[in-house]
C-alpha positions as CSV (number, residue, x, y, z in Angstrom):
1,M,36.5,99.8,56.2
2,E,35.7,102.9,54.3
3,L,32.9,102.3,51.8
4,D,32.0,104.0,48.6
5,P,30.0,107.3,48.7
6,D,26.4,107.2,47.8
7,T,26.6,108.1,44.0
8,T,22.9,107.6,43.3
9,G,21.7,110.4,45.7
10,S,18.8,108.2,47.0
11,F,20.3,106.1,49.9
12,Q,21.3,108.9,52.1
13,G,23.7,107.4,54.5
14,I,23.1,103.7,53.8
15,K,26.4,102.0,53.2
16,R,25.7,98.3,54.1
17,F,22.9,95.8,54.1
18,V,21.6,93.1,56.7
19,V,19.1,90.6,55.4
20,L,17.2,88.3,57.6
21,M,15.1,85.8,55.7
22,L,12.6,83.9,57.8
23,E,10.1,81.1,56.9
24,N,6.7,80.2,55.7
25,R,4.3,82.9,56.8
26,S,1.9,84.9,54.7
27,F,1.3,88.7,55.1
28,D,-2.4,88.2,56.3
29,H,-1.2,85.4,58.7
30,L,1.3,87.9,60.4
31,F,0.1,91.4,59.6
32,G,-3.4,91.2,58.4
33,Y,-4.9,92.4,61.7
34,L,-2.8,95.6,61.5
35,K,-5.6,97.0,59.3
36,V,-7.7,97.5,62.4
37,T,-5.4,100.3,63.6
38,N,-4.3,101.5,60.1
39,S,-6.8,101.3,57.3
40,K,-4.2,101.7,54.6
41,V,-2.7,98.3,55.5
42,M,-3.8,95.9,52.9
43,G,-4.9,93.4,55.5
44,L,-8.0,91.8,56.8
45,T,-11.6,93.1,57.2
46,G,-12.5,90.0,59.3
47,I,-15.0,88.5,56.7
48,E,-12.5,86.8,54.6
49,S,-13.1,83.0,54.4
50,N,-12.5,79.8,52.7
51,R,-14.4,76.5,52.4
52,K,-13.1,72.9,52.5
53,D,-15.0,72.5,49.4
54,P,-15.1,75.8,47.5
55,N,-17.3,74.3,45.0
56,S,-20.1,73.9,47.5
57,T,-22.2,76.7,48.9
58,S,-23.4,74.3,51.6
59,D,-20.0,73.7,53.0
60,P,-19.5,76.0,56.0
61,A,-17.3,79.0,55.4
62,I,-14.3,79.3,57.7
63,K,-13.5,82.9,58.4
64,V,-10.2,84.4,59.6
65,S,-9.8,84.6,63.2
66,R,-7.2,85.2,66.0
67,A,-4.4,82.7,66.0
68,S,-5.1,80.2,68.8
69,S,-1.7,78.8,69.1
70,F,2.1,79.8,68.7
71,V,2.9,76.4,67.0
72,M,1.1,74.4,64.5
73,T,0.1,70.6,64.7
74,F,1.0,70.2,61.1
75,D,3.0,71.7,58.3
76,P,0.7,73.1,55.7
77,G,1.6,72.0,52.1
78,H,3.3,74.5,50.0
79,E,4.9,72.8,47.1
80,Y,4.2,74.2,43.7
81,Y,1.1,72.0,43.2
82,D,-0.3,72.8,46.7
83,V,-0.1,76.4,45.9
84,Q,-2.0,76.0,42.7
85,V,-4.8,74.5,44.6
86,Q,-4.6,77.4,47.3
87,L,-4.7,80.0,44.6
88,Y,-7.2,78.7,42.3
89,G,-9.3,76.1,44.3
90,P,-9.7,72.3,43.5
91,L,-11.8,71.0,40.7
92,K,-14.9,69.0,41.7
93,N,-13.7,65.6,42.8
94,T,-16.1,62.7,43.0
95,D,-13.8,60.5,44.9
96,P,-13.0,62.2,48.3
97,S,-10.2,59.7,48.9
98,L,-8.2,61.3,46.1
99,P,-6.2,64.6,46.6
100,P,-7.6,67.7,45.0
101,I,-6.9,68.6,41.4
102,A,-5.9,72.2,40.9
103,N,-8.4,74.2,39.0
104,V,-7.4,76.0,35.8
105,P,-5.5,79.2,36.7
106,S,-7.6,82.4,36.5
107,F,-6.4,86.0,37.0
108,P,-6.9,87.3,39.5
109,A,-6.7,84.2,41.4
110,P,-9.7,83.6,43.7
111,M,-7.6,82.5,46.6
112,T,-10.2,80.0,47.7
113,G,-8.3,76.7,48.1
114,F,-6.2,77.2,51.3
115,I,-8.5,74.8,53.5
116,A,-8.9,72.4,50.7
117,S,-5.2,72.2,50.4
118,A,-4.5,71.8,54.1
119,S,-7.1,69.2,54.6
120,Q,-4.8,66.8,52.7
121,A,-1.9,67.4,55.0
122,V,-3.5,67.0,58.5
123,D,-4.3,64.0,60.6
124,F,-6.7,65.6,63.0
125,S,-10.1,66.9,61.7
126,G,-10.5,70.5,62.1
127,D,-6.9,71.3,62.2
128,E,-7.0,72.5,58.6
129,N,-8.8,75.5,59.8
130,L,-5.5,76.8,61.4
131,V,-4.3,78.1,58.0
132,M,-7.1,80.8,58.3
133,E,-6.0,81.8,61.8
134,C,-3.9,85.1,61.9
135,F,-1.9,86.6,64.6
136,Q,-3.0,89.9,66.2
137,P,-0.5,92.5,67.1
138,D,-0.3,91.8,70.7
139,Q,0.7,88.2,69.8
140,L,3.6,89.3,67.7
141,P,4.9,92.5,69.6
142,V,8.3,92.5,68.0
143,L,7.4,92.3,64.4
144,S,4.3,94.4,65.0
145,T,6.3,97.2,66.6
146,L,8.9,97.2,63.7
147,A,6.1,97.3,61.2
148,S,4.7,100.4,62.9
149,E,8.1,102.2,63.7
150,F,9.6,101.6,60.3
151,A,8.6,100.6,56.7
152,L,6.0,97.9,56.1
153,F,5.5,96.7,52.5
154,N,1.9,96.1,51.4
155,F,2.8,94.3,48.2
156,W,5.9,92.1,48.6
157,Y,5.4,88.6,47.2
158,S,7.4,85.4,47.2
159,S,9.2,85.1,43.9
160,L,7.2,82.0,42.6
161,P,4.1,80.0,43.8
162,G,6.3,77.4,45.5
163,P,8.3,76.2,48.5
164,T,11.3,77.4,50.5
165,W,14.3,76.3,48.3
166,P,13.3,77.9,44.9
167,N,12.2,81.0,46.6
168,R,15.4,81.2,48.6
169,F,17.4,80.8,45.5
170,F,15.7,84.0,44.0
171,I,17.2,86.2,46.9
172,H,20.6,84.9,46.1
173,A,20.4,84.6,42.4
174,A,17.3,86.3,41.1
175,T,16.3,82.9,39.7
176,S,15.8,79.3,40.7
177,G,17.0,77.9,37.5
178,G,13.5,76.6,36.7
179,L,13.1,74.8,40.1
180,T,9.6,75.0,41.2
181,D,9.5,72.4,44.2
182,S,11.8,71.2,46.9
183,P,14.8,69.6,45.4
184,S,15.7,65.9,45.0
185,T,18.4,64.2,46.9
186,G,20.4,63.9,43.7
187,Q,20.1,67.6,42.9
188,I,21.3,68.4,46.3
189,L,24.3,66.2,46.1
190,T,25.2,67.7,42.8
191,G,24.5,71.2,43.9
192,F,22.9,74.1,42.3
193,S,24.4,76.5,39.9
194,F,22.9,79.4,37.9
195,Q,23.7,80.6,34.6
196,N,24.7,84.1,35.8
197,G,26.0,83.2,39.3
198,T,24.8,84.8,42.6
199,I,24.9,88.2,44.1
200,Y,28.0,87.0,46.1
201,E,30.1,86.6,43.1
202,R,28.9,90.1,42.0
203,L,29.9,91.5,45.3
204,G,33.4,89.8,45.4
205,A,34.1,91.0,42.0
206,A,33.4,94.6,43.0
207,G,35.6,94.4,46.2
208,K,32.5,94.2,48.5
209,D,32.8,92.0,51.7
210,W,30.0,89.6,52.5
211,C,29.1,87.0,54.9
212,I,26.3,84.5,55.6
213,Y,25.5,84.0,59.3
214,N,23.7,80.9,60.6
215,D,23.2,78.4,63.2
216,G,23.3,74.9,62.0
217,L,23.2,73.7,58.4
218,P,22.6,76.6,56.0
219,Q,20.2,76.2,53.0
220,T,22.8,78.3,51.1
221,A,25.2,75.3,51.1
222,G,22.9,73.9,48.4
223,I,24.5,76.2,45.9
224,S,27.6,74.8,44.7
225,S,29.9,77.9,44.8
226,L,28.6,78.6,48.3
227,R,29.1,75.1,49.5
228,D,32.8,75.4,48.6
229,E,32.8,78.5,50.8
230,Y,30.9,76.9,53.6
231,I,33.1,73.8,54.1
232,N,36.4,75.6,53.6
233,P,38.0,75.8,57.0
234,F,39.6,79.0,56.2
235,T,36.7,81.0,54.8
236,K,35.2,84.0,56.6
237,R,32.2,83.9,54.3
238,F,30.1,81.7,56.7
239,Q,30.0,82.4,60.4
240,D,27.9,81.4,63.5
241,M,25.2,83.7,64.5
242,D,27.2,84.5,67.6
243,D,29.8,85.9,65.3
244,F,27.3,88.3,63.8
245,F,26.7,89.9,67.1
246,E,30.5,90.0,67.8
247,D,31.2,91.6,64.5
248,V,28.6,94.3,65.2
249,T,30.0,95.0,68.6
250,N,33.6,95.0,67.3
251,G,33.0,97.2,64.3
252,K,33.5,94.5,61.6
253,L,30.1,94.4,60.0
254,M,30.4,93.5,56.2
255,D,29.0,95.4,53.2
256,Y,26.4,92.6,52.8
257,S,25.3,90.2,55.5
258,F,22.7,87.5,55.0
259,I,21.3,85.7,58.1
260,E,19.9,82.3,57.9
261,P,17.9,81.4,61.0
262,R,18.3,78.2,62.9
263,Y,16.1,75.5,61.2
264,D,16.7,72.5,63.3
265,T,14.8,70.6,60.5
266,G,16.3,67.2,61.7
267,N,14.8,67.5,65.1
268,N,11.4,68.5,63.6
269,Y,12.1,72.2,64.1
270,L,11.7,71.8,67.8
271,D,14.6,74.4,68.7
272,G,14.3,76.4,65.5
273,N,13.9,80.1,65.3
274,S,13.0,80.4,61.6
275,M,9.3,81.0,62.2
276,H,8.6,77.8,60.5
277,P,5.1,76.7,61.6
278,L,6.4,73.6,63.3
279,N,8.5,75.8,65.8
280,D,7.3,78.3,68.3
281,I,7.0,81.5,66.4
282,R,8.1,83.5,69.5
283,Q,11.7,82.0,69.0
284,G,11.8,83.9,65.8
285,E,10.5,87.0,67.3
286,A,13.4,86.6,69.9
287,L,15.9,86.5,66.9
288,V,14.4,89.6,65.3
289,K,14.6,91.5,68.5
290,R,18.2,90.5,69.1
291,V,19.3,91.5,65.5
292,Y,17.5,94.9,65.6
293,E,18.9,95.8,69.0
294,A,22.3,94.9,68.1
295,L,22.3,97.1,65.1
296,R,20.3,99.9,66.8
297,N,22.8,100.2,69.7
298,S,26.0,100.0,67.4
299,Q,28.2,102.3,65.4
300,F,26.4,100.8,62.2
301,W,22.9,102.2,63.1
302,S,23.2,105.2,60.8
303,D,24.6,103.5,57.8
304,T,22.7,100.2,57.7
305,M,19.6,98.9,56.1
306,L,18.1,96.0,57.8
307,I,15.6,94.0,55.6
308,I,13.3,91.4,57.2
309,T,11.3,89.1,54.9
310,F,9.9,85.6,54.7
311,D,10.9,83.0,51.8
312,E,7.3,82.0,51.2
313,H,3.8,81.9,52.7
314,G,3.9,78.3,54.2
315,G,0.4,77.3,53.0
316,F,-1.2,80.1,55.1
317,Y,-4.1,82.1,53.9
318,D,-3.6,85.4,52.2
319,H,-6.5,87.3,50.4
320,Q,-4.2,89.3,47.8
321,P,-3.9,87.6,44.6
322,P,-0.3,87.3,43.1
323,P,0.4,89.6,40.2
324,A,2.2,89.0,37.0
325,A,6.1,88.7,37.0
326,V,8.9,89.0,34.5
327,P,10.5,85.6,33.9
328,P,14.1,85.6,34.8
329,G,15.2,84.7,31.3
330,D,18.2,82.5,32.2
331,D,18.3,78.7,31.6
332,S,15.9,76.4,33.3
333,K,17.7,73.3,33.8
334,Y,16.0,72.3,36.9
335,S,12.4,72.8,35.5
336,N,9.7,70.1,36.2
337,P,8.3,68.9,32.9
338,A,5.1,68.2,34.6
339,Y,4.4,71.8,35.2
340,L,6.3,73.9,32.7
341,F,5.8,76.9,34.7
342,P,7.1,79.9,32.8
343,F,7.8,82.0,36.0
344,D,5.4,84.7,34.8
345,R,3.6,85.0,38.1
346,L,4.8,85.7,41.7
347,G,3.9,83.6,44.6
348,V,1.7,84.4,47.6
349,R,2.3,87.6,49.4
350,V,4.8,87.7,52.3
351,P,5.6,90.1,55.2
352,A,8.5,92.4,54.7
353,I,9.8,95.3,56.7
354,V,12.7,97.7,56.1
355,V,14.5,99.3,59.0
356,S,16.9,102.1,58.9
357,A,17.8,105.4,60.7
358,Y,16.5,107.1,57.6
359,T,13.1,105.6,57.7
360,R,10.2,107.6,58.9
361,Q,8.1,106.2,61.6
362,G,4.8,104.6,60.3
363,T,6.1,104.3,56.6
364,L,3.7,102.1,54.5
365,I,5.0,101.3,51.1
366,G,1.9,100.9,48.8
367,D,-0.6,102.8,50.9
368,A,-2.8,103.9,47.9
369,P,-5.6,101.2,47.5
370,D,-7.0,102.9,44.3
371,A,-3.6,103.3,42.6
372,P,-1.5,100.6,40.9
373,A,0.3,98.6,43.3
374,T,4.0,99.0,43.5
375,V,5.0,95.4,43.6
376,F,8.2,93.9,45.2
377,D,9.5,90.4,45.5
378,H,12.8,88.9,46.7
379,S,14.8,90.1,43.7
380,S,14.0,93.5,44.9
381,V,16.7,92.9,47.5
382,L,19.3,92.1,44.9
383,A,18.3,95.1,42.7
384,T,18.7,97.4,45.6
385,V,22.2,96.2,46.5
386,E,23.2,96.2,42.8
387,K,22.0,99.8,42.5
388,R,23.7,100.9,45.7
389,F,27.0,99.4,44.7
390,G,26.8,99.8,41.0
391,L,26.6,96.0,40.2
392,D,25.2,94.3,37.1
393,A,21.9,92.5,37.3
394,L,21.9,88.9,37.4
395,T,18.7,88.2,35.5
396,N,15.7,89.9,33.9
397,R,13.9,89.7,37.2
398,D,16.3,91.8,39.3
399,R,16.9,94.0,36.3
400,I,13.3,95.4,36.3
401,A,12.6,94.9,40.1
402,N,11.5,97.9,42.3
403,T,14.2,98.8,44.8
404,L,14.0,99.6,48.5
405,E,15.2,103.1,48.7
406,V,11.7,104.1,48.7
407,A,11.9,103.3,52.4
408,I,14.7,106.0,52.8
409,N,12.5,109.1,53.3
410,L,14.3,111.0,55.9
411,I,17.2,113.4,55.4
412,T,18.3,113.5,59.1
413,P,18.8,110.2,60.7
414,R,16.8,109.0,63.7
415,L,19.6,108.8,66.3
416,L,18.1,109.6,69.7
417,P,16.2,107.1,71.8
418,T,13.2,109.2,71.5
419,E,13.4,109.1,67.7
420,A,14.0,105.3,67.2
421,L,13.5,102.6,69.8
422,I,16.7,101.3,71.3
423,K,14.7,98.2,72.7
424,L,11.7,96.3,71.4
425,P,9.1,94.6,73.5
426,P,9.8,90.9,74.6
427,P,7.9,88.1,72.7
428,A,4.5,87.5,73.9
429,A,3.7,85.3,76.9
430,D,1.6,82.3,77.0
431,T,-1.5,84.5,77.9
432,A,-1.6,85.8,74.4
433,V,-3.3,82.6,73.3
434,A,-5.7,80.4,75.2
435,G,-3.9,77.4,76.3
436,A,-0.6,77.8,74.4
437,A,0.7,74.5,73.1
438,N,4.0,73.0,74.4
439,P,6.1,72.4,71.3
440,T,8.1,69.8,73.1
441,E,5.1,67.6,73.3
442,I,4.1,67.9,69.8
443,F,7.3,68.1,67.7
444,A,10.2,66.3,69.5
445,A,11.7,64.0,66.8
446,G,10.6,60.5,67.5
447,A,13.0,57.5,67.7
448,K,10.7,55.5,65.4
449,A,9.0,58.4,63.5
450,P,9.6,58.4,59.6
451,L,11.5,61.2,58.0
452,S,9.6,64.1,56.7
453,A,10.3,65.5,53.2
454,N,12.1,68.4,54.9
455,Q,14.3,66.2,57.0
456,T,15.1,64.0,54.0
457,T,16.3,67.2,52.1
458,M,18.4,68.5,54.9
459,A,19.9,65.1,55.6
460,A,21.0,65.0,51.8
461,L,22.5,68.6,52.3
462,A,24.4,67.2,55.3
463,L,25.7,64.4,53.1
464,A,26.7,66.6,50.4
465,C,28.7,68.7,52.7
466,E,30.3,65.7,54.4
467,L,31.4,64.3,51.1
468,K,33.1,67.5,50.4
469,I,35.3,67.3,53.5
470,T,36.0,63.6,53.4
471,P,38.6,61.6,51.2
472,L,37.1,59.9,48.3
473,D,38.1,56.5,49.6
474,Y,35.3,56.8,52.3
475,H,32.5,58.0,50.1
476,A,30.9,54.7,49.5
477,A,30.6,54.0,53.2
478,L,29.2,57.6,53.9
479,I,26.6,57.1,51.2
480,S,25.7,53.6,52.4
481,N,25.3,54.9,55.9
482,H,23.2,57.7,54.7
483,Q,20.8,55.4,53.0
484,K,20.0,53.8,56.3
485,I,18.7,56.9,57.8
486,V,14.9,56.3,57.8
487,E,13.8,57.7,61.2
488,Q,13.7,61.3,62.6
489,K,16.0,60.9,65.5
490,D,18.8,59.3,63.1
491,A,18.5,62.3,60.8
492,A,18.7,64.8,63.7
493,D,21.8,63.1,65.0
494,Y,23.5,62.9,61.6
495,I,22.7,66.6,60.6
496,Q,24.2,67.6,64.1
497,K,27.2,65.4,63.6
498,V,28.1,67.2,60.2
499,E,27.4,70.6,61.4
500,G,29.8,69.7,64.3
501,Q,32.6,68.5,62.0
502,I,32.4,71.7,59.9
503,I,32.4,74.0,63.0
504,S,35.5,72.1,64.3
505,R,37.2,72.7,61.0
506,R,36.4,76.4,61.1
507,K,37.6,76.8,64.7
508,S,40.7,74.9,64.2
509,S,41.8,76.9,61.0
């Protein structure tokens, strides 16, 4: 399809966008050690630290250090309340059996409560220190190479100090509708909607094609309008990840493509490639490598912007305090009355890379430490797409967001193999860490293990989708059977069953 010319004069040859949003890693956790080779990276000096009790100078300081494993033994807390503790530290607590109470917010945030927060989530003493471990470039060769070959963002933050679901809503709708935590089962069954819709309605109204690619159950199916697209057997709006690579090869890539990684939540992330801390981070590296190389070696290389970012920090340490933010200004029907968060502050900083043929090697966005930081968050993606295609903003957040054509800084595209890599290095071998853990031994969903909060959430999303494709007469039985899911293996089997039903409908249409 012939796309509109660039009427803004700032995007060079960019005509389409591919967005890959991964999970739960902070900037320092993945890129902090890049400062060793590039002093302008706002990363680590090596002396940053946290204490289990930030209020005690006698408590040993745990410094940042090289990551000791590609997988975690636990999932660090990152709900809204957890992040408050991480940012501002806990108040003094005379009863050690009680969870920490978040300190009063102060600005800039001291960033002192990461270990205090993590210590409430682990079963093994000392494992809380893992949130202070950070990967060095040889441990993440795919992402580190892209960060040095294209544009790395020093000041890209998650859109609110909270977990996956509300932060992902911001990259689709520039709002979470007031949601600050992971959703309840009831909210998922009802489905989420936002006062001004999503970027997908804006694209469709403007005659732009879009597609969400995923393996497994996509989180975007939590949005009511997108759930209808996902379970529709005739839709082309949701496709398997293999279809993305076929579309690139066959010249059918859409104007806007959003990639959801494989979560494998039901099976405790064992086979996931989202970079969630409970799956081997190298599987996510392999996904990034495959997406980049497909685009780089296709006809779309010279007209596509690839945006790689992470939904939120996952409870991992970052030293950079979150800045102020503009509230979205839409309705807040999903707000938690216990918090009354006004959405006037961003969340913890996350990694972000922009890749294009018009991006100069070694571009660092926000490379002047003494100058005011140019801040980005997930709504910057929407603001960029809206600017390029002439679309109206969704909320006040994307209306004022900084846009990403700042990473378009070449007039002549990098086309030759000597100008832009046609292949990336493979993910790291086990030797990159001492005694790399075997995720199969740690994370396989146990037959008798109770459901985690994330498994409960995704099982509810599976039920919501199954109800959509099943006659009303069977709904009571489906709900009754769902209520009997209390163990991990049952949840994994159920989610996979629903995924199979929807894939079968799609293939038979």
